C-alpha positions in Angstrom: 182.8 -148.0 1.1 181.3 -145.8 3.7 179.4 -147.1 6.7 176.4 -145.1 7.9 174.8 -145.2 11.3 171.3 -144.9 10.2 170.1 -147.8 12.4 171.3 -146.1 15.6 169.0 -143.5 17.0 169.1 -141.5 20.2 166.2 -141.2 22.6 163.4 -143.5 23.9 160.5 -145.1 22.2 156.9 -144.3 23.2 156.6 -147.8 24.8 159.6 -147.2 26.9 158.3 -143.9 28.2 154.9 -145.3 28.9 156.5 -148.2 30.8 158.5 -145.7 33.0 155.3 -143.7 33.7 153.4 -146.9 34.7 156.3 -147.8 37.1 156.2 -144.3 38.6 152.4 -144.5 39.0 152.6 -147.8 40.8 155.4 -146.6 43.2 153.3 -143.4 43.9 150.2 -145.6 44.6 152.2 -147.6 47.2 154.2 -144.7 48.8 151.7 -141.8 49.0 149.2 -143.5 51.3 152.0 -144.2 53.8 152.6 -140.4 54.2 149.0 -139.2 54.3 148.1 -138.1 57.9 151.8 -137.5 58.7 151.2 -133.7 58.6 148.4 -133.9 61.1 150.4 -136.2 63.3 153.3 -133.7 63.2 151.0 -130.9 64.2 149.6 -132.9 67.1 153.1 -133.7 68.3 154.1 -130.0 68.1 151.0 -129.0 70.1 151.8 -131.6 72.8 155.4 -130.2 73.0 154.2 -126.6 73.3 151.7 -127.6 76.0 154.5 -129.4 78.0 156.8 -126.4 77.6 154.1 -123.8 78.6 153.1 -126.0 81.6 156.7 -126.0 82.8 156.8 -122.2 82.7 153.4 -122.0 84.5 154.9 -124.2 87.2 157.9 -121.9 87.4 155.5 -118.9 87.8 153.8 -120.8 90.6 157.0 -121.6 92.4 158.1 -118.0 92.2 154.8 -116.3 93.2 153.1 -119.0 95.3 150.1 -119.3 93.0 149.1 -120.0 89.4 148.0 -117.2 87.1 144.2 -116.7 87.2 142.1 -117.4 84.1 141.8 -113.6 83.7 145.5 -113.0 83.8 146.0 -115.9 81.4 149.2 -116.9 79.7 150.1 -113.2 79.2 151.2 -113.3 82.9 154.2 -115.4 81.7 155.3 -112.5 79.6 154.6 -109.5 81.8 154.1 -109.4 85.6 150.5 -109.0 86.7 150.1 -106.0 88.9 149.1 -107.8 92.1 151.8 -110.5 92.3 155.0 -110.6 94.3 158.1 -112.7 93.4 157.6 -112.7 89.7 160.9 -113.5 88.0 159.9 -113.6 84.4 159.4 -113.3 81.6 159.0 -117.0 81.6 158.4 -117.2 77.8 159.9 -115.1 75.0 156.5 -115.0 73.3 153.2 -116.8 73.4 153.2 -119.5 70.8 150.1 -120.2 68.7 149.1 -123.8 68.2 150.0 -125.5 64.9 146.6 -124.5 63.5 147.2 -120.8 64.2 145.0 -120.5 67.3 146.0 -119.5 70.8 146.4 -122.0 73.6 143.6 -122.0 76.1 144.3 -121.7 79.8 142.0 -122.0 82.8 142.7 -121.8 86.5 141.2 -123.4 88.5 141.0 -126.2 86.0 137.8 -128.0 85.1 139.6 -131.2 84.4 142.7 -130.6 86.6 140.8 -129.5 89.7 143.9 -129.1 91.8 145.8 -127.4 89.0 145.2 -125.7 85.6 143.8 -126.7 82.3 146.0 -125.9 79.2 144.8 -127.0 75.8 144.7 -126.5 72.1 141.3 -126.7 70.4 142.8 -128.6 67.5 142.3 -128.3 63.8 138.6 -127.3 64.0 139.3 -124.4 66.5 136.5 -125.5 68.8 136.5 -127.5 72.0 135.8 -131.1 71.2 137.3 -134.5 70.6 140.3 -133.3 68.6 141.7 -131.2 71.5 145.3 -131.6 72.7 145.4 -131.1 76.4 147.4 -131.4 79.7 144.9 -133.7 81.5 144.3 -136.7 79.4 147.8 -138.1 79.3 148.0 -138.9 75.5 146.4 -135.7 74.3 142.9 -135.4 73.1 139.8 -135.8 75.2 
């Protein structure tokens, strides 16, 4: 007498597949909200780091030359020596970074907010001066 294995099938039933899909959907509903906003937080942290690094190089420029770059000279003076400066030992940066939103960092000397120094800031995600700016005068970034 020969035994057959007709009762044994490979694969999953429709109910089993639906149950797995429901479990995955519940997990996604719990996990996804925890990660929303992380991308924006990472961009803000990157902008704060860039501002800190650029500020250090502006200070090195000031130590070498006895003055901060003017607003007109801008951050390019960290790459190439302005024509009217003595003691420049740059380049202080390899390149001017863009902010995480693809815009250039803004520089002003004398500063409107740092009246005894310079203002350095990113205009944030909207590309305009406003409440989402990351800056060197408010401590925690943002105005």
